[in-house]
C-alpha positions in Angstrom: 99.3 87.3 95.7 97.3 84.1 95.6 97.4 83.7 99.4 96.3 87.4 99.7 93.3 86.7 97.4 92.4 83.7 99.5 92.5 85.8 102.7 90.4 88.5 101.0 87.9 85.9 99.9 87.7 84.5 103.4 87.3 88.0 104.9 84.4 88.8 102.5 82.7 85.5 103.3 83.0 86.3 107.0 81.6 89.7 106.5 78.7 88.3 104.4 77.8 85.8 107.2 77.7 88.6 109.8 75.5 90.8 107.6 73.1 87.9 106.9 73.0 87.1 110.7 72.3 90.7 111.6 69.5 91.1 108.9 67.9 87.8 110.0 67.9 88.7 113.7 66.5 92.2 113.1 63.8 90.7 110.9 62.4 88.4 113.6 60.3 91.0 115.4 58.3 91.8 112.3 57.5 88.2 111.2 54.3 87.8 113.3 53.0 91.0 111.8 53.3 90.1 108.2 49.7 89.1 107.9 47.0 90.2 105.5 47.4 92.6 102.7 48.4 95.4 105.0 51.0 94.1 107.5 51.3 96.2 110.6 55.1 96.7 110.7 54.8 99.6 113.1 53.1 97.7 115.8 54.5 99.0 119.2 55.5 95.5 120.2 57.4 95.0 117.0 59.3 98.2 117.5 60.1 97.4 121.1 61.4 94.0 120.1 63.5 95.5 117.3 65.1 97.8 119.9 65.7 94.9 122.2 67.3 92.8 119.4 69.5 95.8 118.5 70.7 95.9 122.1 71.5 92.2 121.9 73.6 92.7 118.8 75.5 95.5 120.5 76.2 93.1 123.4 77.4 90.4 120.9 79.9 92.6 119.1 81.1 94.3 122.2 82.0 90.9 123.7 83.3 89.6 120.3 85.6 92.5 119.5 86.5 94.0 122.8 85.8 92.1 126.0 87.0 88.6 124.9 90.1 89.6 122.9 91.3 92.5 125.1 90.3 91.3 128.5 89.6 87.5 128.7 92.5 86.4 126.4 94.8 88.5 128.5 93.7 86.4 131.6 92.0 89.3 133.4 89.1 87.1 134.3 87.8 89.1 137.3 87.6 92.2 135.2 85.9 90.2 132.4 83.3 89.0 134.9 82.7 92.5 136.2 82.3 93.8 132.7 79.7 91.1 131.9 77.8 92.0 135.1 77.8 95.6 134.2 76.8 94.9 130.7 73.9 92.8 131.9 72.6 95.4 134.4 72.8 98.0 131.6 70.9 95.7 129.2 68.3 95.0 131.8 67.7 98.6 132.5 67.6 99.6 128.8 65.2 96.8 128.1 63.1 97.8 131.0 62.6 101.2 129.5 61.3 99.6 126.3 59.1 97.1 128.2 58.0 99.1 131.3 55.8 96.3 132.7 55.9 92.6 132.7 52.9 92.5 130.4 53.2 92.3 126.6 52.4 95.4 124.7 50.0 93.4 122.7 48.0 92.5 125.8 46.3 94.4 128.7 46.6 93.4 132.3 43.5 91.8 133.8 41.2 94.5 135.4 38.3 92.3 136.5 36.0 94.1 134.0 33.5 91.9 132.3 34.6 91.2 128.7 32.7 89.9 125.7 33.8 89.8 122.1 37.0 91.4 123.0 35.4 94.6 124.3 35.3 95.6 128.0 32.0 96.2 129.8 29.8 93.9 127.7 28.4 91.1 129.7 29.7 88.9 132.5 32.9 86.9 132.3 32.3 83.2 131.9 33.3 81.2 135.0 35.9 79.1 133.1 37.6 82.4 131.9 37.7 84.2 135.2 41.1 84.7 136.7 41.4 83.5 140.3 42.0 86.2 142.8 45.6 87.0 143.6 46.2 86.3 147.3 49.9 87.1 147.3 51.1 90.1 149.3 52.4 93.2 147.4 55.9 92.3 148.5 55.7 88.8 147.0 54.2 90.2 143.8 57.1 92.7 143.5 59.7 90.0 144.2 58.1 87.6 141.6 57.9 90.4 139.1 61.7 91.0 139.5 62.5 87.3 139.1 60.3 87.2 135.9 62.2 90.2 134.5 65.5 88.6 135.4 64.6 85.3 133.7 63.2 87.2 130.7 66.4 89.2 130.2 69.2 86.8 131.2 68.4 84.0 128.7 68.9 86.1 125.5 71.8 87.9 127.2 73.6 84.6 127.9 72.9 83.3 124.4 74.6 86.3 122.9 77.6 86.2 125.3 78.1 82.4 124.7 77.8 82.7 120.9 80.2 85.6 120.6 82.6 83.9 123.1 82.7 80.7 121.0 83.3 82.6 117.8 86.1 84.6 119.4 87.7 81.4 120.7 87.4 79.8 117.3 89.0 82.8 115.6 91.8 82.8 118.2 92.4 79.1 117.5 92.6 79.6 113.8 95.1 82.5 114.2 97.2 80.3 116.4 97.2 77.5 113.9 98.1 79.9 111.1 101.0 81.3 113.1 102.2 77.8 113.9 102.1 76.9 110.3 104.0 80.0 109.3 106.7 79.3 111.9 107.0 75.7 110.8 107.3 76.8 107.2 110.0 79.3 108.0 111.9 76.6 109.8 111.7 74.2 106.9 112.9 76.9 104.5 115.8 77.7 106.7 116.8 74.0 106.5 116.4 73.8 102.7 118.4 76.9 101.6 121.8 75.9 103.1 121.2 72.4 101.7 120.9 73.8 98.1 123.8 76.1 98.6 126.1 73.3 99.7 125.3 71.1 96.8 125.6 73.9 94.2 128.9 75.0 95.6 130.1 71.4 95.2 129.2 71.6 91.5 131.1 74.9 91.1 134.1 73.5 93.0 134.2 70.5 90.7 134.3 72.8 87.6 137.0 74.9 89.2 139.2 71.9 90.0 139.4 70.9 86.3 139.6 74.6 85.2 136.5 74.2 83.1 136.0 77.0 80.5 132.4 77.4 81.7 133.3 78.0 85.3 132.5 81.7 84.9 129.1 80.9 83.4 128.5 78.6 86.3 129.3 81.4 88.8 126.8 83.6 87.0 124.1 80.9 87.2 124.9 80.4 90.8 124.5 84.1 91.4 121.1 84.1 89.7 120.1 81.1 91.9 121.2 82.8 95.1 119.4 86.0 94.1 116.3 84.0 93.5 116.6 82.3 96.9 117.2 85.6 98.8 114.4 87.5 97.0 111.8 84.9 96.5 112.1 82.3 99.2 110.7 84.6 101.8 107.6 85.4 99.7 104.5 83.3 100.0 104.1 82.7 96.3 106.3 83.5 93.3 106.0 83.5 89.5 106.1 79.9 88.2 108.3 81.2 85.3 111.0 82.2 87.9 110.8 78.9 89.6 111.3 77.1 86.2 114.2 79.4 85.5 115.8 78.5 88.8 115.4 74.8 88.0 116.9 75.3 84.6 119.9 77.0 86.0 120.4 74.2 88.5 120.2 71.6 85.7 122.6 73.6 83.6 125.1 73.6 86.4 124.8 69.8 86.7 125.4 69.4 82.9 128.5 71.6 83.2 129.7 69.4 86.0 129.1 66.0 84.5 129.3 66.8 80.7 128.3 63.8 78.6 128.9 61.3 81.4 125.1 60.8 82.0 121.9 60.7 80.0 119.6 63.5 80.7 116.2 64.4 79.3 114.7 67.7 80.5 111.4 68.9 79.1 108.9 71.7 79.9 105.5 72.0 78.3 102.6 74.4 78.6 102.1 78.1 79.3 103.7 79.1 82.6 102.9 82.8 82.5 100.6 84.2 85.1 100.8 81.2 87.4 102.0 81.3 91.0 103.7 78.7 93.1 105.3 78.3 96.5 109.1 78.9 95.8 111.6 76.0 96.1 108.8 73.4 96.3 109.9 71.4 93.2 113.7 71.5 93.3 114.2 68.8 96.0 112.8 66.1 93.8 115.1 67.1 90.9 118.1 67.5 93.2 117.5 64.0 94.6 117.6 62.5 91.1 121.0 64.0 90.4 122.3 63.0 93.9 121.4 59.4 93.6 121.2 58.9 89.8 124.7 59.8 88.6 127.8 57.6 88.8 130.7 57.6 86.3 131.0 53.8 86.6 127.3 53.1 86.0 124.9 54.0 83.2 122.9 56.9 84.4 119.5 57.9 83.2 117.6 61.0 84.5 114.3 62.2 83.0 112.6 65.4 84.1 109.3 66.7 82.7 107.4 69.7 83.9 104.0 70.4 82.3 101.1 72.7 83.0 97.6 72.1 81.9 95.1 74.8 83.0 95.8 75.3 86.7 97.4 71.9 87.2 101.2 71.6 87.4 102.6 68.1 86.7 106.1 67.2 87.7 107.6 63.8 86.7 111.2 63.0 87.8 112.8 59.6 87.0 116.3 58.4 87.7 117.9 55.1 87.4 119.5 54.0 90.7 123.3 53.9 90.7 125.8 53.0 93.4 126.9 55.9 95.5 130.1 55.4 97.5 131.0 58.8 98.9 127.8 59.6 100.8 127.4 59.0 104.5 124.6 56.6 105.5 122.5 59.3 107.2 122.8 61.8 104.3 119.9 62.6 102.0 116.2 62.5 102.6 116.1 65.8 104.5 115.1 67.9 101.4 112.4 65.4 100.4 111.1 65.1 103.9 110.9 68.9 104.2 109.2 69.2 100.8 106.6 66.7 101.8 105.8 68.6 105.0 105.7 71.9 103.1 103.3 70.4 100.5 101.0 69.2 103.4 101.0 72.7 104.9 100.7 74.8 101.7 98.7 72.5 99.5 96.8 70.3 102.0 93.9 69.4 99.6 95.4 70.6 96.3 98.3 68.2 95.6 98.9 64.5 94.9 102.3 62.9 95.3 103.3 59.4 94.1 106.7 58.0 94.7 107.9 54.7 93.3 111.1 53.5 95.1 112.0 50.3 93.2 115.3 48.4 93.3 116.4 49.7 89.9 114.8 53.1 89.7 113.2 56.0 91.6 110.3 58.0 90.2 108.3 60.9 91.5 104.9 62.0 90.1 103.6 65.3 91.6 100.5 67.2 90.7 99.8 70.6 92.3 96.6 72.7 91.8 97.9 76.2 91.4 
């Protein structure tokens, strides 16, 4: 739910930026005519420029939504080049219909008529304002006019193509990074779930060996835990209350297994209702405390505190280090390593993790902004 809201917010922000860009671009032709008390917004040149800018926007979005994702990204480069060439010819022709000559609509071509005070036919033209005679041939004039039109059209065309291409490339990169993060997260979850199942089954097995009266209760709790893993671990975010219930079931199983053989303090504080969290993000730290903090021959001490203040979740896990004889040297650490990686992916700028690994104790302090 929270991730969906983030995506919606991002989508709305993107739409707003596009709307602002379109409005700004289409307003540019009218800026020079906002003068005086009666701005001439219907000046022919302003209307012509508006049509020209609209054509550029069509080129931008055609390249952004169709040409780049459906042709270029599929490595059909020749077809993409032909599409751009066709698009440019079409744009040049359409713009030529709006601007039929190379002269601005706000100006008149030089006719050689004497001009004074802006009116033709009133007095001779001063020598310093006379235009030198054009000694070029008609063919040269025609060729130069074509080049001027090409230069005039190709620059804004290339700007729109380049800008839309860069934005499409950036969007494709973001999608690739998101897909990579999702794949990596799924891999990490696949590693974590069997790890939990193995350790919990060990707890049930220990109860069954001694024919403990609460073995059936332990099986029910394990069933609830497995249901949580199957139903919630594949979701992006789950209710924090469900996550706390999962942790409580795990701690109850450990209490059934070890009885009064260890000192345990477990405390939850705050209002957990309405809060969302990534599933199975806390349990590794708690599991680690039981794994390395309990030994019948040593004095064990485990303290777990989960508190929520506003939108901040605080987890504090402390365990006194005891001697563990029945664990291989390369065991452990996988769950904690995976949890750190998941925190970096899911809460990159919204969590702080402090771990004190001292000779006599191990303490974790985690804060997550929900």
